[in-house]
Structure formats: C-alpha cells, structure tokens
N, C-alpha and C positions, 0 to 999 in steps of 0.2 A: 682105241678112241678114248678110253678112260685115262690113259697116260697123258694125252694131249690136253684135256680139259684143265687140269691144274696149271699147266704151263701157260695156256692162253690166259687164264685168270691172273697169273703173275705178270704177264706182259701188259695186260690192261692196267693193273695196279701201278706198275713202274711208269707207264706212259702218263697216267694221271698225276703221279708224283712229280714227274719232270715238268708237266704243264703248269702245275701249281707254283713251282719254284720260279719259272720264267715269268709268269704273270705277276708274282708278288715282288719281283725285283724292282720294278719301276715305281709304284706308288710310295715306297718307303722314302724316296728322295725327292718327293714332289710337293712338300709343304711350301706354302707361299712365304715370301719374305718382303719386308719393307725396303723400298729402294731410296726414298728421299722424304724430307719433310719440308713444310713451309710454315713458319720461318725455318731456316736451316739450323741444324743442331749446333749450339754454341755461338750462334750469330748475335749481332746487336742490331736492333731496328730503331727507327726514329720514334715510332709510337706503337702502342699495343694494337695489333691488327684486329679486324672484325672477326676473324676466325683462324684456326690452325688446321692443317691437314697432313695426312700421311699417305704417301703413294706406294702402292704395292705392285708386285709383278703380275698379279691376277686380281680379279674383282672379289673382295671379301664379302662375307655374308653379313646382313644387317642384324640378325638375331644374335644377342649376346655381346654386342659391341659397346664399348664405353671409353670415354676420354675425359680426363680431368685436367684442368689448366689452373695450376695453383701458384699464387703469389701472396706473400705476407700471411701465410697460414690460411688463406681462403681460396675456395674453388670458384673460379670465375667462368666456368663453362656454363652455357645457356642452352637448354633444350637437348634433344637426343642427337646422337651421331647420325650424320647423313652419309650414305654410301652413294657416291657419284662416280660412275665408271669404276676405275680401280683406285679411287681415293676414299678415305674416311675423313669427313670434314666435321669439325666441331666449332660452333659459334661461341664467341666470347661476349659476356655481358658488357653493356656500356658502363663507363665509369671505372673500368679496370685501371689500377694505378701503374705508374712507372716502376721499374724494378726488374728483378730476375724471376723468370717463370719456369716452372717445371711441368712438362706435359707427360702424363702417364697414359698410355693407350693399351687397349686390349680388344682384339677382334677375333672373329672365327674365320679362318681362311677358307678358300673355295673347296678344300678337301675335308672340311668339317673339323679341322684341328685348331684349337685356340692358340693364338700367338700373342705376345705382348712385348712392350718395350717402353722406353722413356727418352726424352730429349729436352734440352733447355734452350732458352734464348733470353736476351735482355732488352728491355724497352726503355728508351731515354725519356719518353713522355707517356702519359696515360692515354687511354682510348678516347677517340673523338666522339662527340655527341651526335645525335641524329641530325641536328640542325646545321652541323658544319659541312655536311655533304660528303664526308669522307668515311662515314661509318660503314658503308657498303663496300669499301675497298677490299679486294681479295688479299689473302696473306702473301701471295706472290708479289704484290706491288710494294710491300714493305721490304722484303728481302728474298733473294733467289733461293731456291731449294738446292740441296746438295746431297751427296751420299750420306746415309745415316750410320755412324759408327756403332751406335748403341741399339739400333733397331733389331728386334728379335730376342733381346735379352730379357730376363725376368724383371718385372717392374718392382721397384723398391716397396717393401712392406706387403707384398702379396705372395700367395702360395704359388710355387712353381708349377706350371701346367705343362702340357705336352710341348716340348721345345720345337721351335721352327727349324727344320733341317736346312742346311745350306744347299741351295740348288746346284752348286758347283762341286758337291762332294764326290769322291771317287766312285766309279761304277763298281757295284758289288760283284767282283769277279769270282769270289768264293761260291756265291750262289750259282753263277753260271757253270762253275766247275762241277758242282753237285748235279746240276741238270745234265751236263755232258755224261757224267758217270751213269745217271739213271737211263739216259738214251742208249748208252753202250750196253747196259744190262738188258734193255728191251731187245736190242739186236741179237745179243748172245742167246737169250731165251728163245727168240724166234728161230734162229739157226739150229739150236739144239732140238727144238720141237720138230723141225722139219726133218732133221737127220733121224730122229727116233721113229717118226712116221714112215720114212723111207725104209728103215731097217725092219719095221714091223710088217710093211707090205711085202718086202723080199722074203721074210720068214714065212708069211702066210702063203706066198706063191710057191715056196719050196715044199711046204707041207702038202699043198694041193697036188704038186707034181708027184710026190711019193704015193 
C-alpha cells in the first residue's frame, strides 16, 4: 500500500497539470479587437461629425477608456467616452474646424486587457452648430464605417500596453501536445500502479500459501 500512495499522488499531479494547460490555451487568444470606426479610417466627410465611434467584437469596459479627437493641435473631444453595446462613442465639441483629424483611443477589453489604436479622417467643413439641426447627427451619417487597418496598434506617443491578440491567430497546438503527454503519463502511472498492486497481491498470496 505504501508503494501505491506515491504513484497515486503523481497521477493526481499530472492530471492537474494537464487540466491547467488545456484551460489556459483558450484565454490567451481571446483579447478583443476593433472591427470598424465611424468615420472610416482615412475617409473624407462633408463636415465634422457630432461624434466618433469604434466598434469592437465584444463589449469593452467603461473603466479606463479614453478617446482624443485632435485637429490643429487641439483636442476637440467633449465629455467622457460612452460605451453603447459594443461601441465606444466620443462626442466632439461644437465649432470643430475643417481639416484632418487624428483619433487616438484606448479601452479596456472585456477580458480586462487594455487595447489601443488610432485612425484619421478629413472634414471638408467644420462642425454644425446646435441651431442648424444637424449637430445631433450620428457619425455614421457622414461616412460609412469600414475595417480598421490600424485598430489594435499602439497609439502614437503612449507607452505600449498589453497588445490585443488577433482573434484569428493559430491554435496553440504545442500546449495541446504537452497536455497529451501529461495525459499519457497519467495513464502510464495508473497502469504501472495497477501492475505493482497485482504483483504485490500475488506475492502476499504465495507467502500465505507457504
């Protein structure tokens, strides 16, 4: 019985190791990614929209989110970032001028990892005033959104945070291989323990017969 106990402990340890490998394989590739923006990256719009937005594949967290909308060296973002479903929406102040805008965003993804990126657009005219009746227009009315080539890249002038992993990255087969080896070790130890137990019983039976 003393011989079996260490083997059983080894079996339990190997099984725990295999389980940890299998359960850790999934979350490593589950960081959220930005799918599109409004206005679209690199697009030209007739006038500065009332707000800009970034659409993600999952709902980001509101804590720690920030968006700047810069033109002419001034940040025209107004108020905090709003998280609406899977979008981060940032309002733009009235009176924003025509010209090229750079939007730098940073949010905390649904798995608590910070991700960030940047996109640009050009406006032929400044933002409309509240009395024109167009200030409340959504950014999608000015230009359609499209796939964001730069989403998920480190924002200019900021420290690099935990990078957003591509959701389509290859499955970690090496981890699965290690898990298979661990399971094989479990089976080997179990069979060995059973054989030793059977041999010990046969030996005891022989001694009793003598």
